[in-house]
N, C-alpha and C positions, 0 to 999 in steps of 0.2 A: 333679088327676091330674098325675103327672110326665110330662115331654115330653123326647124325645131328638131332636136334629138330627144327621144324618150328612151332613157338609158336605164336598163335593169342593173342595179348595183349589188344584187345578191342579198342573202338573208342574214345580215349581221356582221359577218367576218369580212374585213377588207380584202383578205386573200381570195374571196369568192369572185372578185372582179375578173372578168375575162379579158383577153388581149384586145378583142374587138371593142369592149367597153372602154378600156384605157385609151385606145386610139381615138375613140369618139370624144372622150373628155378633152383631149388636146385639140379638138376643132372648135371648142365652145368659146364664145365671147361673153355670154351672160348665163349664169346659172340661176334658175328660179327655185327657191327653197320654200316649201310650204310649211309653216310653223303651226303645230297643233297644240301649243300651250306648254306650260312648265312641266306637266306630267310626262310629256314625250320629248323633252329637250334633248335627250340622248340620241334620238333619231336624227335631229337636225345636226347635232355635233358629229355624228358618224358621217353624214354627207359631207360636211366641211373637212373632216379628216381625210376622206377619200380624195376630195379635190386637191388638198394640199400635198397628199402623198404621191399622186400619180401624174399630176400635170407638170410638164417640164418647162413651161413658160409662166410668166406672171401677168400677162396682158389679158386679164379677165376680171369680171366683177360678179358679185353675188347679190341678188335681189331677194329679200325675204318678204313673204306675204302671209297673212294669217289665214289658215284654212278654216272654212266654216264647219260647224259641228252638225252632225245629223240629228234631227229631232227624233223623239220617241215615235216608233212607227204605228202605235195604237192599232196593231193588227194588220196594217197595210204597209208591209215592208217595201214593196216596189215603189209606192207613191213617195215614201220618205226618202228613198235613195234617189229617185228622179229629181226631187226637190233639192237635195244636196248637190247633185251634179249640175243643176241649173245655177245654183249659187257659185259653185266652183268655176263654171263656164264664164260667168261675169268677171271673176277675178282674173282668169286666164286671158280673157279678151283685153282687159286693162293692161296686163303685163306685156302682151304682144304689141299693143298700140303705143304704150308710153315708155317701155323699158328696152325695146329692141328696135334698132335702126335697120333700114334697108341694107341688105348684104351681110348682116350679122347672123351668127348662129347662136340660138338659145337652147337650153336643155332643162328638162325635168329629170331628176334622179329618183327613180322609182325603187322602193324597197322590194327585194325579191325579183320577180319577173313581171313586166308590164302587162302580160296577157292573162295573168291569173289573179282574180279578185282585186282588180285595180281598174279605175275608170278613166285614167289619163288618156288612153287611146280614144275612147268613146267621146270624151269631151273635146279633144282637138279635132276629131272628125266632124263633130257637130258644128264647131266654129268654121271649119273649112267649107262645109256644105251651106252654112249661112251666108257666105259670100261677102261679108263685111271686111274680112282680112284675107290677104293673099300670102300664102306661105307654103313651103314644102316641109314634110316631116318624115322622119325615119325612126323605126323601132329597133332598139338593140336589146336582145334577150338577156336575161340574167338567171342566176341560180335561185330557184324559188325555195320558200320555206319547206315545201313538200319534198323536194329533192334533198335539202339539207337534213330534214328530219330522218329520212330513210338512211342516209349516209351515216349520221351520228348513231343511229341504232343498229347499223350494219345489217339491214334487211332490205330485200327487194320490195318494190311497191305492190307488185302483183304476183299471184301464183301462176305456175306454168300453164299456159293456154287459157288463162282466165283474165277477165277485165278488172280494172280498178275504177271506182267512182270517186270523184272529188265533189264534195258538197258542203253546205253549211249545216248548222244544227237542225234546221227545218227538215233536212233530208233524212234524218234518222228519228225524228220526233214520234213517228208512228211505227217504228220498228226498223230492223236491219233490212236494207234493200234485198229483194229476193233474187235478183239476176246477177249478183256479183258476190265474190268471197272477200274482197278487200275494199274498204271505204276510208278515204281520207276526209276528215272533218275539220273545217276551218271556221273561225268566228263563232265559237260556241261559248257564250258568256253565261249559260245557265246549267252547265254540267249535264247536258242532255244524255250523255253516255250512261247515266244512272238508269235510264229507262230500259236499257238493254242488259241489265244485271243478270237476268235469268237465262240469257243466251250464253252458249259456250264460245266466248270470244277472247282473243288476245288484244291488248292495247299497247301501242307505242306512242307515248305522249312526250311532247317537248315544248318548253317555253323559252323565249328569248334565244332561240337556236342560233348558234354562230356568234353570240356575243359573250363577253365575260360573265354575264349573269345567267348563262344557259342552265336549264334544269331538265333532266331526262328521267322518265319513269316508265317501266315496262313490266308486263306480266299478264296474268289472267285478269280480265276486267273486274270480275267480282272480288278478286283478292286485293287489287290496288286502287279501286275507284275512290275509296275513302281517303287514302293517302293523297291522290291527285287533287281531290277537292280541297283538302286542307292546305297542301303546299301551294296550290293555285291562289287561294284566298290570302295566304301569308305573303306571297310574292306581289300580289296586287296592292296590298297595304304598304309594303316596303317601297315599291317603285312608283306607285300611283297609277300604273297602267300595266297591262299584260298583253303579250302577243304569243298565242300558243296554237298548236296544231297537233292532231293525233291521227294515227292509223289504227283502224279496227279491222281485225281479220279473223275469219274462221280458221281453226287449227288445221294444219295439213302436214303430215310427217314427211311428205315428199318435196317440201320447199327446198 
């Protein structure tokens, strides 16, 4: 039977690789690398660097495929994501059928952790349920950008006895959630934090966390939000893409 490993490779720094992930790499015959274009070629290069650094044998091959782009959601985010995942599923099915032989092990190397804001698990589960392809798969967790962000800022994610919410920009568009004191925001391309400028909040922001291009800014939201917006725009122009995350928190002197 064919086997697929979904391996979390951490958020940027090859040293974030776990022992479990390194052991998993050394089981793989075929690595499937999804190329997102010139602007994100560093992400592909990092995957290849990890493969070369941690694999102790050379009996493997790398298969690259072009990842489809998500269309503008036109107000229907879920529909746009579902369409993107269907397009990815077609590519994954091709890779499984044509690039992986019976008895071989293939792998997708997922930035951060496969369970957080990534659809690889969902897509492979959909393929398995479809019944056209027979394979087994396993998920290897990784250090997410959320964990790396908190570590780089030297802060815990939650306040004592309180919950933390992880959301995208839509989760704070109408205000800070009322049931938590700490909110991690991912995929905010519109600087939505500006809508919360009148609230007493601290922000811990990071871009390209764990990479040589890492940028960190923290402080009172109202004091640093202009700086974050400016630096974010400059970084996007420089690199052609940006991957950033931030933690918003109500102040607590007992942290």
